[in-house]
Steps between C-alpha positions, in 0.01 A plus 500: 500500500302183430561215739521151363219265596432137419231588247713735290612368164866545438763375254617264774165326469563386141481126468662286236484127458780297650790460260429810295821661381576864557479559122156336481374699800630823343326417172174439687527834680568684173203336328271590789626857500446527126142383550448781752656767282354409159227738398536717811529872443516617859867416566755776548820446303 
């Protein structure tokens, strides 16, 4: 089991500007994920 340390990146560490709506934040996450997945062939579906 991996223990959590201060230098580990985690979803809790995501930062959004003050006042960003949940819908806007969700759209940003989807766009970033799309950027990671586009053109990648090493993902297991």
